C-alpha positions in Angstrom: 45.2 192.4 -82.1 46.8 188.8 -83.3 50.3 189.7 -83.0 51.4 186.8 -80.4 48.3 184.4 -81.4 47.2 184.9 -84.4 44.9 182.9 -87.1 46.7 181.3 -89.3 47.0 181.9 -93.1 47.9 179.2 -95.6 50.2 179.7 -98.1 50.4 177.1 -100.9 47.3 175.1 -102.8 48.7 173.0 -105.4 46.4 169.9 -104.9 44.0 167.9 -102.6 45.0 164.4 -102.9 41.8 163.2 -104.5 41.4 159.4 -104.1 43.1 157.0 -106.8 41.9 157.4 -110.6 43.3 155.5 -113.2 47.2 156.2 -113.6 49.6 154.7 -116.2 51.5 151.3 -114.5 55.0 151.9 -114.0 57.7 149.3 -113.6 60.1 149.5 -110.8 62.5 148.7 -113.5 63.0 150.6 -116.9 61.7 150.3 -120.3 58.8 153.1 -119.4 59.1 156.1 -121.9 59.4 159.5 -120.1 56.2 160.9 -121.5 54.8 157.9 -119.6 56.6 158.9 -116.7 56.1 162.5 -117.0 52.3 162.0 -117.0 52.1 159.8 -114.4 54.2 162.1 -111.9 52.0 165.0 -112.6 49.2 163.2 -111.8 50.8 162.4 -108.4 51.6 165.9 -107.8 48.3 166.8 -108.7 46.9 164.0 -105.8 49.0 165.3 -103.2 51.6 163.0 -103.4 54.7 164.9 -103.8 56.9 162.5 -102.8 56.3 159.6 -105.5 56.0 162.7 -107.7 59.6 163.6 -107.3 60.7 160.4 -107.7 59.1 160.0 -111.0 60.3 163.2 -111.9 63.9 162.3 -111.3 63.4 159.1 -113.7 62.3 161.4 -116.0 65.5 163.9 -115.5 67.6 161.2 -115.7 66.5 160.2 -119.4 66.3 164.0 -120.4 68.1 166.7 -118.0 66.0 169.6 -120.6 62.7 168.5 -119.8 61.6 171.7 -118.1 58.0 170.5 -117.5 59.8 167.9 -115.1 61.9 170.5 -113.5 59.1 172.7 -112.9 57.3 169.6 -111.4 60.0 169.1 -109.3 60.2 172.4 -108.1 56.5 172.6 -107.2 56.9 169.3 -105.6 59.8 170.6 -103.0 57.9 173.5 -102.4 54.5 172.0 -101.4 57.1 169.6 -99.0 58.3 173.1 -97.4 62.2 172.4 -99.2 61.8 176.2 -101.0 65.3 176.6 -100.7 65.8 173.7 -103.0 62.9 175.0 -104.8 64.2 178.3 -105.7 67.0 178.1 -107.8 64.9 175.5 -110.2 62.2 178.5 -110.7 65.2 180.7 -111.0 66.4 178.7 -113.7 62.6 178.3 -115.7 62.0 182.0 -116.0 64.1 182.3 -119.4 61.6 179.7 -120.7 58.8 181.6 -122.0 56.3 178.7 -121.5 57.2 178.9 -117.7 58.2 182.4 -117.1 54.9 183.4 -115.2 54.2 180.1 -113.3 58.3 180.4 -112.2 58.0 183.8 -111.2 54.9 182.4 -109.5 57.1 180.0 -107.6 60.3 181.5 -107.3 58.1 184.2 -105.2 56.4 181.7 -103.2 59.8 180.0 -102.3 61.0 183.4 -101.1 58.0 183.9 -99.2 58.8 180.6 -97.3 62.4 181.9 -96.9 60.8 185.2 -95.3 63.0 187.2 -98.2 60.0 189.3 -98.2 61.0 192.2 -100.1 62.7 189.8 -103.1 59.3 187.6 -102.7 56.8 190.7 -103.7 58.9 191.3 -106.6 58.8 188.1 -108.2 55.5 187.5 -107.1 53.9 191.5 -108.8 56.2 190.4 -111.6 54.3 187.0 -111.8 50.9 188.9 -112.0 52.2 191.2 -114.7 52.8 188.0 -117.1 49.9 186.5 -116.1 47.2 188.5 -114.2 45.3 184.5 -114.0 48.5 184.2 -111.3 45.9 183.3 -108.4 48.7 182.0 -106.2 50.9 184.9 -106.7 47.9 187.0 -105.9 47.3 184.8 -102.7 51.3 185.8 -102.0 51.1 189.6 -102.4 47.6 189.3 -99.7 49.9 187.3 -97.2 52.6 190.2 -97.4 50.4 192.3 -97.3 49.1 191.1 -94.1 52.2 190.7 -92.6 52.7 194.6 -93.2 49.3 194.7 -90.9 48.1 196.2 -93.8 44.7 194.6 -94.3 42.7 196.4 -96.5 45.2 196.2 -99.3 45.6 191.9 -98.5 41.7 191.6 -98.9 41.9 193.5 -102.4 44.5 190.5 -103.6 42.6 187.1 -101.8 39.3 189.3 -103.8 41.6 189.3 -107.1 42.3 185.7 -106.8 38.7 184.7 -105.3 37.5 185.8 -108.6 39.6 183.3 -110.7 39.5 180.5 -108.1 36.1 181.4 -106.1 35.8 177.6 -104.8 39.1 178.0 -102.6 39.1 177.4 -98.9 42.6 178.7 -98.8 42.0 181.3 -100.5 38.5 182.1 -98.2 40.7 181.3 -95.0 43.1 184.0 -95.8 40.6 186.5 -96.3 39.5 185.9 -93.2 42.4 186.3 -92.0 42.9 189.7 -93.0 38.9 190.4 -91.8 40.0 189.5 -88.0 43.5 191.4 -88.4 41.4 194.7 -89.1 39.0 193.9 -86.4 36.0 192.0 -88.1 35.4 188.9 -86.4 31.6 188.5 -87.3 32.9 188.9 -91.1 36.3 186.6 -90.3 33.7 184.0 -88.9 31.5 183.9 -92.2 34.6 183.2 -94.3 36.3 180.2 -91.7 32.6 178.6 -92.4 32.7 179.0 -95.7 36.1 178.3 -96.2 35.2 174.7 -93.6 32.2 173.6 -95.7 34.9 173.6 -98.8 37.8 171.5 -96.7 35.8 169.9 -93.3 38.6 168.6 -92.0 41.1 171.1 -91.5 42.2 171.7 -88.0 43.8 174.8 -89.4 40.5 176.8 -90.5 38.6 174.7 -87.3 41.4 176.9 -85.0 40.9 180.1 -87.2 37.0 180.2 -86.5 37.6 179.5 -82.8 40.0 182.3 -82.6 37.1 184.8 -84.4 34.4 183.5 -82.6 36.3 183.8 -79.2 37.3 187.8 -80.9 33.8 188.6 -80.3 33.9 187.5 -76.8 32.0 184.2 -77.0 34.6 182.2 -75.2 32.2 179.4 -74.3 31.0 178.9 -78.2 34.2 179.1 -79.0 35.2 176.0 -77.2 31.9 174.4 -78.3 32.7 170.5 -79.8 36.5 171.0 -79.1 37.9 167.2 -79.0 38.8 166.6 -75.2 42.9 165.7 -76.6 42.5 168.8 -77.9 41.0 171.4 -75.2 44.0 172.2 -73.4 45.1 174.2 -76.7 41.9 175.2 -77.3 41.5 176.4 -73.9 45.1 178.8 -73.8 44.1 180.3 -77.1 40.4 181.1 -75.9 42.2 182.7 -73.0 45.0 184.3 -74.9 42.2 186.1 -76.6 40.3 187.0 -73.3 43.4 188.9 -72.5 44.1 190.4 -75.1 40.2 192.0 -75.0 40.6 192.9 -71.0 38.6 190.3 -70.3 41.1 189.0 -67.7 38.9 187.1 -65.2 37.6 184.7 -68.4 41.3 184.7 -69.2 42.4 184.1 -65.8 39.8 180.9 -65.9 40.4 179.4 -69.1 44.5 179.4 -68.8 43.8 177.6 -65.5 42.0 175.2 -67.1 44.3 174.5 -70.0 47.1 174.0 -67.5 45.2 171.7 -65.0 43.8 169.5 -68.1 47.1 169.3 -69.6 51.0 169.3 -68.2 52.2 169.7 -71.5 50.2 173.0 -71.8 51.3 174.3 -67.8 54.7 176.4 -69.9 52.6 178.2 -72.4 49.2 178.7 -70.5 51.5 179.8 -67.0 53.1 182.4 -69.4 49.4 183.7 -70.6 48.7 183.8 -67.1 51.8 186.1 -65.9 50.5 188.5 -68.4 47.3 188.5 -67.0 48.3 188.9 -63.6 50.9 191.6 -65.1 47.6 193.2 -66.5 45.7 193.1 -63.5 48.3 194.0 -61.0 48.8 191.2 -59.2 52.6 189.8 -58.2 54.1 187.1 -60.4 
């Protein structure tokens, strides 16, 4: 149902920004112990300040190239910043370390998932869970892989296991909602998206997924309710696409035309969708 326009799965969850708690004072020059630098780097990573954390990890590694914890932290930052290709070999070297074995398998598997090397990703993620059954991010990755294979039942089983370990993760609840939407259960999906939004109120991704779920049961006006003016054309296009996939061609045509009228930037996207509607109606394009 959602092959062309889909709800969005969320891959990684390191730590969201959480204000500015007390942190070690770091000077611009030397004289800071590597342990203090590493602690400051870990705190920056936990707060989601990944670029800052990398700078600090680099300073630790200049002093001690074998600082395994900082190597791991660097790899996680690279992964969080979308640099999976750079993160993967670091994770690979850490697999041999007993203290980081499961985490390195998990990180490497997630990096391979980002790089769309799905079979290799699945192998590492399964190994991570076998090594440490509490590897909830690996379970999430396995759920995503199942969804990509259009196996929502299997995906939801992985998300349930992950949620048992991390019940307040908006990402995991969102991803379970995605699976339910893929399975043709928009009401259950919408409930998940609402629960995820309660945990992450500002997430545009989860809000968009909720609108798709609402539209998937034919409630187009409700799906568009409260959309800011600057985002309305995108929402109209998406809801119009869902209406088209439901076979509600009159509503789809109306929504797509509105998207084109309200925003020139959506003329091409909406026009292509409108061509599909015309083809389904048997109209000349």
